[in-house]
N, C-alpha and C positions, 0 to 999 in steps of 0.2 A: 782801437787803431781808428786814428785823420786819414781820409783818403787824400790826403794833400802829402804824406809821406809814401803814395806812390807815386813816382812819374810813370810818366809812358816814354817812350825813345826808340828812335830806330834800330834795330835790334844791331849786334858786332860780333863779328868773328867770336869775340872770350865769351860767352855769353852759350855755345853752345852745349859744354859739359853741363852745365848749369839747367838747361834746356833736356837734356837729357835723358838726368836724371829725374827731370821732371814728368817725364814722359813716364822710366821706369817705375816711379814710383805710381804711380797714377793708373797706369794697363798692366804694364807687365812682371806687377810685384808676386808672380806666385810660382814661378821659378828658379834654377838656380842660380844666382844671382851674377852669375857671370856673362848667362844669356840672357837675363832681363836686361844685362845692359848693353849688348849687342845688339838686341834686336829693338829698343827703342833707339839706340844712335841711325840701324838704318833706315827706320821711320821716322823720324827725322828729316835724317840725306835724304831718303825720298820726297821729300814733305818739301825741305829747301830746292831741289832742284830745277821744279817747276815755281820757284816763286819767286812776286816782283817786288813785293810791298812785304816787310817785316817788321813788325810793333811790338817791341817788349814793356812790359811791364815790371819798373825796378822797385825793389823793398828793400833798404838797410846796404844795400850794395847787392841787391843779384836778382837774378832774371825770376821772376816768379810765376811768371804768363806769359803770354806769346799769342800775337793774329800773327797768322801768314795767308799772305793774299794772292791771285797771280791776274791781271790781266790781261787780257789778248793782244795780243799787238796787232797794229790796221795791218801790213803785211802781209799778215795771214804764215802758214805754216809751222813747220813742227817746231816746239822748244829746244836750242840746243843743247850736247853731251857737255857739262861741265863739272868741276871739282867734287858734284856735290851728287850726280850720277856717279861718280869711281869712286865717292866715297860708300855709297850706299852699297853698290857693289859689292865694293871689298867684304863690307859689314854682312852682307848676304852671303861670300863665299864661308867666312868664317864662321857661320850657322850651320853650313853645312856640316861640318866636322862631326858634332856630336847628332843622337837622335833628337834629345830636349831641342835642340838647337834647330836643326829640320825641322820640325814641328813648329818652332816659332815664324821659322822663313814662310813654309808653309799659310801659316794667319798671315802672316802680311801680305803675302801674292793672293789669297783669299779675298781679303778686303776690297785689293784694287783692281780684282777681276768683278767684284759684287759693283765697284762704282764705275766700271766700265757696262756693263750691263743695266743698268741704272740711267746712264745718261746716255746708254743706244733707244733707250724707250722716251725718256721726255724724246730726242727728234723726233721721233718717228711719231711724239703727239704732235711735233712743232714747234715745239720748245728751242729758242735758242738763248746763248747768255754770251754777255761781255766780258764777265771775270765771276772767279772764282773764290770764294775763301776755302780756304788748304787747310787750314788749323787755325782751331781756338782751344785756350787751354791754361788753366788756371793753378794754383796750388792751391789745396785745400783748404789752407787757414784763409785763405783771402776768400773764397766763396760766401756769397749774400752779403759783401763789402760794396759792390757796386763796381770794381775794376773788368769783372767778363767785360758790364758793361759798355765799359771808356772803351776796352779794348775793342770792341765791335762796331762803338760810334769809329774809334778812328780808324775803320778799314775802311766802314761802308763813305767815309770823309774820303777817303784814298780815292777809291772807285769812283766817289761823284767830282776830281776832284780830273779824274783820268778822261775823263767823261763816257764811263759808262751805265747802260741805262735797266742792265739787268744783270742779275747775280746768281748762283746756287750754290750749294755746301752738300758735303752727303756727312749723313752722323747712322747714329746706331744704338741701337738700347745701353749698348754702356756707357755709353754719355748724358747728359744732360741735357737728355732732349727738350724740355716744354721749357728750358731758356729761349726756343728758336718760334716754340709757339706763342710764347710769349711775349716777342717780339714783332710776332706780326706776320711771322715768315707763313707762305704757302708751303704746304706736304706734299710735294705733288709727285711723288713716288715709290710704294713702300715695299721691299719684302723682306717675307720672314723664310731665315735659313736652316731648317735642323741640327745640331749639335749633333755627334756623334754617344754623346752622351746622355741623351734624352732632354734637355733642353734647346734652348732654340732662341736665334739671333735677329733683331729687327734693324732691317738696313733706311735708311730715308737720303731721296733726295729735296732739299728742300730750296726754294725760291724766292726769292723779292723785286719790286719795282723799285729804283732809286727815284 
C-alpha cells in the first residue's frame, strides 16, 4: 500500500457509520453485535460532542482512521450541548435496556471517570492545557503504514495554527501506548485499576509542548 493512496481530509457526517464500525472492531468486539455497535456509537458521539477539529484518513473511499481534537475557546466556559451530546445520550439509554448493554455503558462511564480523575491530578500539579487529542484510531490494516503519524501531525498542526502551546491526551493499556512514547510525549499521570476478573487496566495522561 502506498501512503499516496491514503488522503487526509476534514471529517464529514457521512463518515460516522464507518468510524462507529472501526471503534466496534477495535475495542468492542467481545460482546453481542448489537451491543458492540451501540457502545461504539455512544463512545464516538461523546468524543464528537467536544470536538473542534476532526481529521479523517480515507482509503478507497472509506474512512480508515480519525483524529479528533478539542481546542479551548478563548472565552472560556463549558462546551455547549449539541446534537452529538443528544445522540450519545440516546445510545446510552438504549444500552440500559439489557444486562450486557448496561455493562457496556458502565465501561464507558468508567473511562470518563478515570479521565476526570487524571485531569484533576494534573491540575493539582499545576499543569494547564490549551488543547486535547480526544481520539486517535486507525484500522488495523493501516497500522505500521505511517498513516497514524500523519493524522497526529495534522492534529498538532491544527493546534499550532490555533495558537495552542500545550496539549494532553488520555490513553490506556488497551491502546498503542508506545506510539506516544515514540512521539516524545511526557507520561504525566498513571493510574492502574484492578478489574473484577483479576486483570488490571492502566490509564495514562500524556502531554506535550508544541
